[in-house]
C-alpha positions in Angstrom: 9.2 -21.5 -26.8 9.2 -18.2 -24.9 7.0 -19.4 -22.0 7.1 -18.6 -18.3 9.8 -21.2 -17.7 12.0 -19.6 -20.4 11.8 -16.2 -18.9 12.2 -17.4 -15.3 15.3 -19.3 -16.2 16.7 -16.3 -18.2 16.1 -14.1 -15.2 18.1 -16.5 -13.0 20.9 -16.7 -15.5 21.1 -13.0 -15.8 21.2 -12.5 -12.1 23.9 -15.1 -11.6 26.0 -13.7 -14.5 25.8 -10.2 -13.1 26.4 -11.2 -9.5 29.6 -13.2 -9.5 30.7 -11.5 -6.3 27.8 -11.9 -4.0 27.9 -10.0 -0.7 27.2 -11.8 2.6 23.6 -10.9 3.6 24.6 -9.6 7.0 27.4 -7.5 5.5 24.9 -6.1 3.0 22.5 -5.0 5.7 25.3 -3.4 7.8 26.6 -1.6 4.7 23.2 0.1 4.2 22.8 0.7 7.9 26.0 2.6 8.0 25.2 4.9 5.1 21.4 5.3 5.7 21.5 9.0 6.3 23.7 9.7 3.3 21.4 7.5 1.1 18.4 9.5 2.3 20.2 12.7 1.2 20.8 11.3 -2.3 17.1 10.6 -2.4 16.4 14.2 -1.6 18.6 15.2 -4.5 16.5 13.1 -6.9 13.2 13.9 -5.2 11.5 15.4 -8.2 11.9 12.1 -10.2 10.5 10.1 -7.4 7.6 12.5 -7.0 6.9 12.4 -10.8 6.6 8.6 -10.6 4.2 8.7 -7.7 2.1 11.5 -9.3 1.8 9.5 -12.4 0.8 6.3 -10.5 -1.8 8.3 -8.6 -3.1 9.9 -11.8 -3.6 6.5 -13.4 -5.5 5.3 -10.3 -2.8 2.7 -9.4 -2.7 4.0 -5.9 -5.5 5.8 -4.1 -6.0 7.6 -0.8 -6.9 5.1 1.9 -5.2 2.1 0.1 -3.0 0.0 2.3 0.4 -0.6 0.7 3.4 -2.7 1.5 6.7 -1.1 0.4 9.1 -4.0 0.1 12.7 -2.8 0.8 11.5 0.7 1.6 15.0 2.0 2.6 14.8 5.6 4.1 11.4 6.3 2.4 12.3 7.1 -1.2 8.7 6.2 -2.2 7.0 5.6 1.1 7.1 9.3 1.9 5.5 10.6 -1.3 3.0 7.8 -1.2 1.9 8.6 2.3 1.6 12.3 1.3 -1.0 11.0 -1.2 -3.1 9.5 1.6 -1.8 6.0 1.1 -1.4 3.9 4.3 2.2 2.7 3.9 3.9 -0.2 5.7 7.6 0.1 5.1 9.4 -3.3 5.1 13.2 -3.5 5.4 15.9 -5.6 7.1 18.1 -2.5 7.8 17.0 -1.0 11.1 18.8 2.3 10.6 17.1 2.7 7.2 13.8 2.3 9.0 14.8 4.7 11.7 15.7 7.3 9.0 12.3 6.8 7.5 10.5 7.2 10.9 12.4 10.5 11.5 11.5 11.8 8.0 7.9 10.8 8.5 7.7 12.7 11.8 9.2 15.8 10.3 6.7 15.7 7.4 3.8 15.0 9.7 3.2 11.6 8.2 3.8 9.4 11.2 0.1 8.3 11.3 0.2 7.0 7.7 3.6 5.2 7.8 4.2 2.1 9.8 7.6 0.2 9.8 8.2 -3.5 9.7 11.7 -4.9 10.3 11.5 -8.2 8.5 12.7 -10.2 5.6 10.3 -10.3 2.6 10.8 -14.1 2.3 9.5 -14.6 5.8 6.2 -12.8 5.3 3.1 -15.0 4.8 1.9 -15.3 1.2 -1.6 -14.0 1.8 -3.6 -10.9 0.6 -2.9 -8.6 3.5 -2.5 -5.3 1.5 -4.3 -3.5 -1.3 -1.0 -2.8 -3.0 2.3 -4.6 -3.1 5.1 -2.2 -4.1 8.8 -2.7 -4.6 11.4 -0.2 -6.1 14.8 -1.5 -7.1 14.5 -4.0 -4.2 16.9 -7.0 -4.2 14.0 -8.9 -2.5 12.2 -9.3 -5.8 14.8 -11.2 -7.7 13.2 -14.3 -9.3 9.9 -15.9 -10.3 8.9 -17.0 -6.8 9.5 -13.6 -5.2 7.6 -11.9 -8.0 4.6 -14.2 -7.8 4.5 -13.7 -4.1 3.7 -10.0 -4.7 0.6 -11.1 -6.6 -0.5 -13.2 -3.6 0.1 -10.5 -1.0 -1.8 -7.8 -2.9 -5.5 -7.6 -3.2 -5.8 -5.0 -6.0 -2.5 -3.9 -7.6 1.2 -4.6 -7.7 3.9 -2.1 -8.7 7.5 -2.9 -9.4 10.3 -0.4 -10.3 13.5 -1.8 -11.7 16.5 -0.7 -13.8 16.0 -0.8 -17.5 19.3 -1.5 -19.1 21.0 1.6 -17.7 22.5 2.4 -14.3 26.0 3.8 -14.0 28.0 5.4 -11.2 31.1 6.5 -12.9 33.4 6.3 -9.8 32.2 2.9 -8.8 32.6 1.6 -12.4 36.2 3.0 -12.8 37.2 1.7 -9.3 35.8 -1.8 -10.1 37.9 -1.9 -13.3 41.0 -0.7 -11.5 40.8 -3.0 -8.5 39.4 -6.2 -10.1 40.8 -5.9 -13.6 37.5 -6.8 -15.2 34.5 -4.9 -16.6 32.1 -3.6 -14.0 28.8 -5.5 -14.0 25.6 -4.0 -15.0 22.5 -3.8 -12.8 21.6 -7.0 -11.1 18.0 -6.4 -12.0 16.4 -5.6 -15.3 12.7 -5.0 -15.8 12.6 -7.0 -19.0 12.6 -10.3 -17.0 9.6 -9.7 -14.6 7.8 -8.0 -17.5 7.9 -11.1 -19.7 7.2 -13.5 -16.8 4.1 -11.5 -15.9 3.0 -11.5 -19.6 3.3 -15.2 -19.8 1.4 -15.6 -16.6 -1.6 -13.8 -18.2 -1.0 -10.3 -16.8 -0.8 -7.2 -19.0 1.5 -4.8 -17.1 1.5 -1.1 -17.7 5.1 0.1 -18.2 6.6 3.6 -18.2 10.3 4.5 -18.5 12.1 7.3 -16.7 15.7 8.4 -17.3 17.6 10.8 -15.1 21.2 11.9 -14.4 22.7 13.4 -11.3 26.0 15.0 -10.4 27.1 15.1 -6.8 30.1 16.7 -5.1 31.0 14.2 -2.4 33.6 14.6 0.4 36.7 12.6 -0.2 36.6 11.2 3.3 33.0 9.9 2.8 33.8 8.3 -0.6 37.0 6.6 0.8 34.9 5.0 3.6 32.0 4.2 1.3 34.0 2.4 -1.3 36.3 0.7 1.1 33.3 -0.8 2.8 31.6 -1.5 -0.5 34.4 -3.6 -1.9 35.1 -5.2 1.5 31.5 -6.4 1.4 32.3 -8.1 -1.9 35.4 -9.8 -0.4 37.9 -7.3 -1.8 39.8 -5.7 1.1 43.1 -5.1 2.8 45.6 -2.3 3.1 46.6 -2.4 -0.6 43.0 -2.1 -1.6 42.3 0.9 0.6 45.5 2.5 -0.6 44.4 2.0 -4.2 41.0 3.5 -3.5 42.6 6.5 -1.7 45.0 7.2 -4.6 42.2 6.9 -7.2 40.0 9.4 -5.3 42.8 11.8 -4.5 43.7 12.1 -8.1 40.2 13.3 -8.8 39.6 15.4 -5.7 39.5 19.2 -5.8 39.5 20.9 -2.4 38.6 17.6 -0.7 35.6 16.9 -3.0 35.1 14.4 -5.8 32.4 14.6 -8.5 30.3 11.5 -8.9 28.1 11.3 -12.0 25.2 8.9 -12.1 23.0 8.0 -15.1 19.9 5.8 -14.6 16.9 4.5 -16.5 14.1 2.7 -14.6 11.0 1.0 -15.7 7.9 1.6 -13.6 5.5 -1.3 -14.0 2.1 -2.0 -12.4 -0.5 -4.6 -13.0 -3.9 -5.4 -11.6 -4.5 -8.6 -9.6 -6.8 -11.0 -11.5 
């Protein structure tokens, strides 16, 4: 029977299958700390998609001016900034201090410092009590199973919103490098919206779900990509002089005038539901 237990177990199995190489949590935080400013730039390049998502949520009445909102795994403010611009009082939660600093700087430049607070903490350490009108998480590894999902419903007083990959997320250079270095197919996204969607349905919620697909082409400096992917694979336990040489050779073959083209293709599901 396709009950809550079935979907919760399927979610666990999917995550374990797609994450055979799990990074050390501290190394994960340090990786994102190191590239926080570059990550923020990539967000700027896809700003219109993020803005469309927030505009649609506001248009549906999911978020309203004056609402208090907890952005779980906020990063450099991908959604915190456009939410605050709508008059939402955002608390950005993250474990990466440099991500939070990048968010603070961006908020100050946008004149949004009064509507964005930061909270350096782990989602699992927060009390499970209704402290915010809205609990929000976008592609956040903090929401990765039944318990972390249900905690969102206890923290929110009115609405929860979850954004996750929907069967499609590809960075072509990362995929090809993975196949070259590890001699195995690159894994898909570690999160797919189908699992929390079905868990919520079985729990009696009726989520609203909208899909967004977008592609992006970026010319990245060879020096940046070499450091980025060397750190990325080292975080997964794949490191050493031979690995770095392989990454360098792979990128140099594709570089023109010191730049490499990286193509990304993504589909996300934006899901929100009212708290019963």
